[in-house]
C-alpha positions in Angstrom: 247.0 -11.7 -29.5 247.4 -15.1 -31.2 244.7 -17.8 -31.0 245.5 -21.5 -31.7 242.5 -23.6 -32.6 242.6 -27.4 -32.5 240.4 -29.1 -35.1 239.7 -32.8 -35.6 238.7 -34.9 -38.6 235.8 -37.2 -37.8 233.1 -39.1 -39.6 230.4 -36.6 -40.7 227.6 -36.4 -38.2 225.0 -37.2 -41.0 226.6 -40.5 -41.8 225.1 -43.8 -40.4 228.1 -45.3 -38.6 228.7 -49.0 -39.3 230.7 -51.5 -37.3 233.3 -53.6 -39.1 232.5 -57.2 -39.7 235.4 -58.3 -37.5 234.3 -56.0 -34.7 237.6 -54.3 -34.5 236.2 -50.8 -35.0 233.9 -48.7 -37.3 234.0 -48.4 -41.0 235.9 -45.3 -42.2 236.9 -46.3 -45.8 234.9 -44.5 -48.4 232.9 -42.7 -45.7 232.3 -38.9 -45.7 234.5 -37.1 -43.2 234.3 -33.6 -41.8 235.4 -31.3 -39.1 234.1 -32.2 -35.6 231.1 -29.9 -35.1 232.1 -28.1 -31.9 235.5 -27.5 -33.5 233.7 -25.5 -36.1 232.3 -23.3 -33.3 235.9 -22.9 -31.9 237.3 -21.7 -35.3 234.3 -19.4 -35.8 234.8 -17.7 -32.4 238.5 -17.3 -33.0 237.9 -15.7 -36.4 235.2 -13.4 -34.9 237.7 -12.2 -32.3 240.2 -11.5 -35.0 237.6 -9.6 -37.0 236.8 -7.5 -34.0 240.5 -6.4 -33.8 241.3 -8.2 -30.6 243.4 -10.8 -32.2 246.1 -10.6 -34.8 246.5 -14.2 -35.9 244.5 -17.4 -35.9 246.4 -20.7 -36.3 244.5 -24.0 -37.0 246.2 -27.2 -35.9 245.0 -30.8 -36.5 246.5 -34.2 -35.4 246.0 -37.2 -37.6 246.8 -38.8 -40.9 247.6 -37.0 -44.2 243.9 -36.6 -45.0 243.4 -34.4 -41.9 244.9 -31.7 -44.1 241.4 -31.2 -45.5 240.2 -30.2 -42.0 242.9 -27.6 -41.7 242.1 -26.3 -45.2 238.5 -25.8 -44.2 239.6 -23.8 -41.1 241.8 -21.7 -43.4 238.8 -21.1 -45.8 236.7 -19.7 -43.0 239.3 -17.2 -41.8 242.3 -18.9 -40.1 245.7 -17.4 -41.3 247.8 -20.5 -41.4 247.7 -24.2 -40.5 249.7 -26.9 -38.8 249.2 -30.7 -39.4 250.8 -33.1 -36.9 251.0 -36.3 -38.9 250.2 -39.4 -36.9 248.6 -42.7 -37.9 246.4 -45.0 -35.9 244.2 -44.3 -33.0 245.3 -41.4 -30.8 244.0 -41.1 -27.3 243.3 -37.7 -25.7 246.5 -37.8 -23.6 248.7 -38.3 -26.7 246.8 -35.5 -28.5 247.2 -33.2 -25.5 250.9 -33.8 -25.3 251.3 -33.1 -29.0 249.3 -29.9 -28.7 251.5 -29.0 -25.7 254.6 -29.1 -28.0 252.8 -26.9 -30.5 251.7 -24.4 -27.9 255.3 -24.2 -26.5 256.5 -23.5 -30.1 253.8 -21.1 -31.2 253.3 -19.3 -27.8 249.6 -18.4 -28.4 247.6 -16.4 -25.9 244.5 -18.5 -26.2 243.8 -22.1 -27.3 240.3 -22.9 -28.5 238.9 -26.4 -29.3 235.5 -28.1 -29.3 234.1 -29.3 -26.0 234.4 -32.9 -27.2 234.7 -35.0 -30.4 231.7 -36.8 -31.7 233.6 -40.0 -32.5 235.2 -41.0 -29.1 233.1 -38.5 -27.1 235.9 -38.3 -24.5 235.7 -34.6 -23.5 239.3 -34.8 -22.1 241.8 -33.2 -24.4 241.2 -29.6 -23.4 241.3 -30.4 -19.7 244.5 -32.5 -20.1 246.2 -29.8 -22.1 245.3 -27.2 -19.4 247.0 -29.5 -16.8 250.1 -30.0 -18.9 250.5 -26.3 -19.5 249.3 -25.3 -16.0 247.0 -22.8 -17.7 243.5 -21.8 -16.6 240.6 -23.5 -18.4 237.0 -22.7 -19.3 235.0 -25.7 -20.6 231.6 -25.8 -22.3 231.8 -22.1 -23.3 228.6 -20.6 -24.7 229.8 -17.0 -24.5 233.3 -15.5 -24.5 234.3 -11.9 -23.8 237.8 -10.6 -23.7 238.6 -8.0 -21.0 242.2 -6.8 -21.1 244.2 -9.8 -19.9 241.2 -11.7 -18.7 238.4 -13.8 -20.2 234.8 -13.7 -19.0 233.3 -17.0 -20.1 229.7 -18.2 -19.7 229.5 -22.0 -19.3 226.7 -24.4 -19.8 226.3 -26.6 -16.7 223.7 -29.0 -15.4 222.1 -26.2 -13.2 222.0 -23.7 -16.0 224.6 -21.0 -16.9 227.8 -20.2 -14.9 229.9 -17.1 -15.6 233.6 -17.3 -14.7 236.6 -15.0 -15.1 240.0 -16.5 -16.0 243.4 -15.1 -16.8 245.0 -15.2 -20.2 246.8 -17.4 -21.5 244.0 -20.0 -21.2 242.3 -23.0 -22.7 238.7 -22.7 -23.8 236.5 -25.6 -25.0 233.5 -24.4 -27.0 229.9 -25.4 -26.9 227.6 -25.7 -29.9 225.6 -22.7 -28.7 228.6 -20.4 -28.7 227.9 -19.2 -32.2 226.7 -20.1 -35.7 229.6 -21.3 -37.8 229.9 -19.6 -41.3 230.1 -21.5 -44.5 233.3 -21.2 -46.6 232.6 -19.3 -49.8 234.1 -20.5 -53.1 236.6 -17.6 -53.3 237.8 -18.2 -49.8 238.2 -21.9 -50.5 240.4 -21.0 -53.4 242.4 -18.6 -51.3 242.8 -21.2 -48.6 244.8 -23.4 -51.1 247.5 -20.7 -51.1 247.7 -20.4 -47.3 250.6 -22.2 -45.7 250.2 -25.5 -43.8 253.2 -26.7 -41.8 253.5 -30.4 -41.6 255.2 -32.0 -38.6 255.7 -35.7 -37.8 254.4 -36.7 -34.4 257.5 -38.8 -33.9 259.7 -35.7 -34.3 258.0 -34.0 -31.3 259.3 -36.7 -28.9 255.8 -37.8 -27.7 254.8 -41.4 -27.1 251.5 -41.8 -28.9 251.0 -45.5 -28.3 247.5 -46.3 -26.9 247.3 -47.0 -23.2 243.8 -48.6 -23.5 243.2 -51.8 -25.4 240.1 -51.9 -27.5 238.8 -55.5 -27.3 235.6 -55.4 -29.3 233.2 -53.0 -31.0 229.6 -53.9 -31.6 226.3 -52.2 -32.3 223.8 -51.7 -29.5 221.0 -54.3 -29.4 218.0 -53.4 -31.5 214.9 -52.3 -29.7 212.0 -54.6 -29.6 208.8 -53.5 -31.3 206.1 -52.0 -28.9 202.6 -53.4 -28.5 199.2 -51.8 -28.6 196.6 -52.3 -25.9 192.8 -51.9 -26.2 192.1 -50.2 -22.9 193.6 -48.5 -19.9 192.8 -51.5 -17.8 194.8 -53.8 -20.1 197.7 -51.3 -19.9 197.7 -51.3 -16.1 197.5 -55.1 -16.1 200.6 -55.4 -18.4 202.6 -52.8 -16.5 201.8 -54.6 -13.2 202.1 -58.3 -14.2 204.5 -58.3 -17.2 206.7 -55.2 -16.9 206.4 -55.2 -13.1 206.9 -51.5 -12.9 203.8 -50.7 -10.7 
């Protein structure tokens, strides 16, 4: 069994995101970047399945600029066997990423495709679902537990009402939740070994996919700052302000 894992390079979740002065986007120059957190869970799950003997190869793939190679290297350092970087500049929308991944899936012919449930930068939660539609494969989103049973997957999903367990056929697309596992840290020896693992680089233009944006981003601005609260001296004063000023009672 081969597992393909899609990983994305995003602004590190600990960084305070700042809007550019011209309001055309957010500042990414000289900003710490890292792997999208749910993608870390996806690569961890794939490596665990390989370690259990149920998979023979884990391939990490990323779509983005040259620096996205760092994200692939991290996946290699925690257990992926080889990497693929689809080089593309500029903003890539979920549909373009899905079509690029479709080409890689058709080339690599994996049994499973794992990825994070959503990226923390655009927060779209669309790529996995779109890839499933393009390939006509079953999908399981928001996975918090995965069990392989012959040619089927039993997946526990986190939904609004609680937990839902479904069974889907392989090959399939799975988007991983943060509670699926605890991602491991890459040890220094494994980081050094990862430098010797192969990363295939492919230009997005060579895959015949139109990556031009379909949505025009007009302006990016910070949300308005919250006004400071006030203190009241008594319950009666609180009720009076809620009734006459806030008009909520």
